[in-house]
C-alpha positions in Angstrom: 78.8 51.0 131.0 79.7 49.5 127.6 76.2 50.0 126.0 76.3 53.7 127.2 79.5 54.3 125.3 78.4 53.0 122.2 75.3 55.4 122.6 77.4 58.3 122.9 79.3 57.3 120.1 76.8 56.9 118.1 75.2 60.1 119.1 78.3 62.1 118.1 79.4 60.3 114.7 76.6 59.7 111.9 77.5 58.7 108.3 74.7 59.6 105.5 75.1 58.6 102.0 79.0 58.9 102.4 78.9 61.7 104.6 79.9 62.0 107.9 78.9 63.8 110.5 80.3 64.7 114.1 78.2 66.1 116.5 75.6 66.7 113.8 72.9 64.5 111.9 72.7 66.4 108.9 76.3 66.7 107.6 76.5 69.4 104.6 79.9 67.9 103.1 81.8 64.8 103.2 83.0 65.5 106.7 81.1 68.0 108.7 82.5 68.4 112.3 80.2 71.0 114.6 81.5 72.3 118.0 80.7 75.5 120.1 83.3 74.6 122.4 86.6 73.1 120.8 88.6 72.7 117.4 90.3 70.5 115.4 93.8 69.2 115.7 96.0 68.7 112.8 99.1 66.3 112.9 102.0 68.2 114.7 105.3 67.8 112.9 108.8 69.9 113.6 109.3 69.5 109.7 106.3 68.5 107.6 108.9 67.9 104.7 109.7 64.8 106.4 106.5 63.0 105.7 107.1 60.3 103.2 105.2 60.2 99.9 103.0 63.3 100.7 99.7 64.1 98.4 98.5 67.3 97.2 96.5 68.8 99.6 98.0 67.3 102.6 97.8 69.8 105.8 99.8 69.7 109.0 101.0 72.2 111.6 104.4 73.1 111.6 105.8 73.4 115.0 108.8 74.8 114.2 107.8 78.1 112.7 104.0 78.0 114.0 102.5 77.8 111.1 100.1 75.8 109.2 101.7 74.0 105.8 99.9 72.3 102.9 101.6 70.1 100.1 100.9 71.7 96.7 101.9 68.4 94.9 105.4 69.8 94.8 106.2 71.2 97.9 105.2 72.6 101.2 103.8 76.0 101.6 102.3 77.9 104.3 98.5 79.0 104.6 97.4 82.4 104.9 95.7 82.9 108.2 93.9 86.1 107.7 92.9 88.1 104.8 96.1 90.3 104.7 98.5 88.6 107.2 100.6 85.2 106.5 101.6 83.4 109.8 105.1 84.5 109.9 105.3 88.2 108.1 104.1 91.5 109.8 105.0 95.1 110.6 106.0 96.3 114.1 106.5 100.1 114.5 107.6 101.5 118.1 106.7 104.9 118.7 108.2 105.1 122.1 109.0 103.4 125.3 108.0 103.4 129.0 104.8 103.8 130.9 101.8 105.7 129.7 102.3 107.5 126.3 106.2 106.5 126.9 109.4 108.9 125.8 111.3 108.8 122.3 114.8 107.9 122.9 116.5 111.4 122.6 119.9 113.4 122.9 121.1 117.1 123.6 124.3 118.7 123.1 126.0 115.9 121.7 129.8 116.5 120.6 131.0 115.3 117.3 132.2 111.7 116.7 130.4 110.5 119.9 128.8 107.3 119.7 125.6 107.0 121.1 123.0 103.3 121.5 119.4 103.5 120.9 117.8 102.3 124.1 114.2 101.9 124.6 112.4 102.0 128.0 109.9 99.0 128.6 107.2 98.6 128.1 107.5 99.4 124.5 104.7 101.6 123.1 103.7 100.4 119.7 101.9 102.3 116.7 98.2 101.4 116.4 96.8 99.3 113.5 97.1 98.9 110.5 100.7 100.1 110.9 101.6 97.7 113.5 100.0 94.4 112.3 102.0 91.7 113.7 100.2 89.4 112.9 96.7 90.2 113.0 95.5 87.1 114.9 98.1 87.5 117.9 99.3 89.7 120.6 101.9 92.1 120.0 104.0 90.9 122.8 104.9 87.8 121.0 106.9 90.0 118.4 109.9 90.5 120.6 111.6 93.2 118.7 113.4 94.8 121.5 115.1 92.7 124.6 118.1 93.4 126.7 118.5 96.7 124.9 119.1 94.9 121.5 116.7 94.7 118.5 115.7 91.3 117.5 114.7 89.8 114.1 111.5 87.3 114.0 112.5 83.7 115.0 112.2 82.4 111.5 115.6 81.3 110.1 116.3 82.8 106.8 113.3 85.4 106.8 114.3 88.9 105.3 113.8 92.0 107.7 113.7 95.7 106.5 114.4 98.1 109.6 113.1 101.8 108.9 114.4 104.3 111.6 112.9 108.2 111.6 115.1 110.7 113.3 114.6 114.4 114.1 117.1 116.6 114.5 118.3 120.4 115.0 121.7 121.9 114.7 123.6 125.0 114.8 123.3 127.3 112.1 126.9 128.1 111.9 127.6 124.3 111.0 127.6 123.6 107.3 126.9 120.3 105.9 126.9 117.7 108.7 126.9 113.6 108.5 124.8 111.8 110.8 125.7 108.0 110.8 123.7 105.2 111.9 125.0 101.6 112.5 123.2 98.3 112.9 125.7 95.5 114.1 125.6 92.3 116.0 128.1 92.3 118.7 128.7 88.6 118.5 128.9 87.4 114.7 130.7 91.0 113.7 127.9 91.6 111.1 128.0 95.7 111.0 125.9 97.8 108.5 126.5 101.6 108.3 124.3 104.3 106.5 125.1 108.3 106.5 122.5 110.9 106.3 123.7 114.3 105.4 122.1 117.4 106.5 122.5 120.3 104.0 124.2 123.3 104.6 121.9 125.9 105.9 119.3 123.5 106.9 118.9 123.7 111.0 116.3 121.1 111.8 114.3 118.2 110.1 113.8 114.7 109.5 116.4 111.9 108.5 115.3 108.3 107.6 117.5 105.1 107.6 116.6 101.6 106.2 118.5 98.9 107.1 118.3 95.0 105.8 119.1 91.8 107.6 118.4 88.0 107.2 117.7 85.9 110.6 120.2 83.2 110.9 121.8 81.4 114.0 123.8 84.1 114.6 121.5 86.8 115.3 118.5 84.9 116.6 118.9 83.9 120.3 118.0 80.3 121.9 116.5 77.9 121.1 117.1 78.8 117.5 120.6 80.2 117.5 123.1 81.4 119.6 122.9 85.3 119.0 121.3 88.3 120.8 120.3 90.8 118.2 121.5 93.8 117.1 122.7 96.8 118.6 121.6 100.1 117.0 123.9 103.3 117.4 124.4 106.5 115.7 127.4 109.1 115.5 127.7 112.6 114.3 130.3 114.3 112.1 130.1 117.8 114.2 128.2 118.6 117.2 124.7 118.3 117.3 121.9 120.2 119.1 119.3 117.8 119.6 118.5 114.0 118.2 115.5 112.0 118.8 114.3 108.7 117.5 110.7 109.5 115.8 110.0 105.3 115.4 112.2 102.2 114.6 110.0 99.8 112.3 110.2 96.4 111.5 109.1 94.7 108.4 109.3 91.0 108.0 108.7 89.3 104.8 106.9 86.1 104.4 109.1 82.8 104.7 108.0 79.5 103.9 
């Protein structure tokens, strides 16, 4: 039995002129690993920054941020996993919600100063690539942008997010200029951001675009990262509005080392 084990090891591990080959007798580099059924597992750490005396070029897997990290001689950075997308950045655009093609959140004949919450039916219907690219090498379901009727940031502490809301509206011609205010708020922390869109006098239909910025922290991210539950998105009009519909909600997540 011992002889069989030694033969297997020799068959899979070959050293040629300072080159090491695994599953190959003709290594093309200092280390050449050949496999059609498996991959290489790097050291896995919750925080590679805890490695004592790292050297330039060292690589490890960050289990907290789910990314490959490398040491550049001064600090730990993330490796790019595709030509376009880094490990924790990307764009998610919700077009609609519900089975099939889904439906867009919409309201009719809403009275002035009546607050409405933006809620999508599940499952979410996303825009196709390259508009939605979260990230290119994973399932879109991993994005977790809308849970429990609240909008979520990506689960990386300190990551910056841009939220873009595109709105279609119609209103009565007798109403002059009109304000439609969108509110993004965290019901647990008290964070609140408001943006007003003004419909010019004489305009009875059109599109309004709103943009919010948030930074993921322990008060906005859910467990196990934080104690939050995301953001509620609401709108309110200064006068009666005939129709409002949410064309899309887009979350743009910037790369975070």
